[in-house]
C-alpha positions in Angstrom: -40.7 51.9 -7.9 -43.2 49.3 -6.4 -43.7 46.2 -8.8 -47.1 46.9 -9.6 -45.6 50.3 -11.5 -42.7 48.3 -12.4 -45.5 45.8 -14.2 -47.3 48.6 -15.6 -44.0 49.6 -17.3 -42.7 46.6 -18.6 -46.3 45.9 -20.1 -46.2 48.9 -21.6 -42.7 48.4 -23.1 -44.0 45.0 -24.8 -45.9 47.2 -27.0 -42.7 48.6 -28.4 -41.8 46.0 -31.4 -38.7 46.0 -32.7 -39.1 47.3 -36.7 -36.6 44.4 -37.9 -37.3 41.8 -36.1 -41.3 42.2 -35.6 -41.0 41.4 -31.5 -41.4 43.5 -28.7 -38.1 45.2 -26.9 -38.9 42.9 -23.9 -38.8 39.5 -25.3 -36.1 40.2 -27.1 -34.2 40.6 -23.6 -33.7 44.5 -25.1 -34.4 46.1 -21.9 -31.8 45.8 -19.2 -33.3 48.2 -15.7 -35.4 50.6 -15.1 -35.0 53.1 -12.6 -37.3 55.5 -11.4 -36.8 58.6 -8.6 -38.8 60.2 -6.3 -40.4 62.7 -8.7 -41.4 59.7 -11.2 -38.4 60.8 -13.3 -37.9 57.4 -15.2 -35.0 56.0 -16.9 -34.9 52.9 -19.2 -31.4 51.2 -20.0 -31.7 49.3 -22.9 -29.5 48.0 -26.0 -30.7 47.5 -29.7 -30.0 44.1 -31.4 -27.1 45.7 -33.5 -24.7 48.8 -33.3 -26.0 51.6 -35.6 -29.5 50.8 -35.6 -30.9 52.5 -38.2 -34.4 52.5 -36.2 -32.6 53.6 -32.7 -34.5 57.1 -33.0 -38.1 55.5 -33.6 -37.7 53.2 -30.8 -36.4 55.5 -28.4 -39.3 57.3 -29.6 -41.9 54.2 -28.9 -40.5 53.9 -25.3 -41.3 57.5 -24.7 -45.0 57.4 -26.0 -45.5 53.9 -24.3 -44.5 55.0 -20.7 -46.5 58.5 -21.4 -49.3 56.5 -20.4 -48.6 55.2 -17.3 -49.3 58.0 -14.7 -46.6 57.5 -12.3 -44.0 58.4 -14.7 -43.2 62.0 -15.5 -40.9 61.7 -17.8 -38.7 59.1 -19.4 -34.8 59.2 -20.0 -33.7 56.0 -22.7 -30.3 55.5 -22.5 -28.8 53.0 -25.1 -26.3 50.8 -24.0 -23.9 48.8 -25.5 -22.5 47.0 -22.5 -23.2 43.8 -21.8 -23.7 42.9 -25.5 -27.4 41.4 -26.5 -27.4 38.0 -27.4 -30.1 35.5 -28.8 -29.5 34.3 -25.0 -31.4 37.0 -23.8 -34.5 36.2 -25.6 -37.6 35.1 -23.7 -38.5 31.4 -24.9 -42.0 33.2 -26.8 -39.6 35.2 -29.1 -37.1 32.5 -29.6 -40.2 30.5 -30.8 -41.7 33.3 -32.9 -38.2 33.9 -34.9 -37.8 29.7 -35.4 -34.6 30.0 -33.0 -33.7 26.6 -31.0 
């Protein structure tokens, strides 16, 4: 996957907002990895801010919908992992400022 496609995917993922925090999953640091095979089957490895997040299904659906817009992406699989665990350190400067975290 070239950098341009990866940038398109990350841009699309910035439209997926964590409903609890109101910040997108990229700036929250929830997206750990993106892989794409030759056929355009894409796997997004990500975590959630809390285990047992009641909105996990919603977020997964939003990720798939966001990537549907990208021509190179033929299918999307979302792999939710808990290791490494998410911490506030993974958040971008923007997310920290928006949430008032120093």
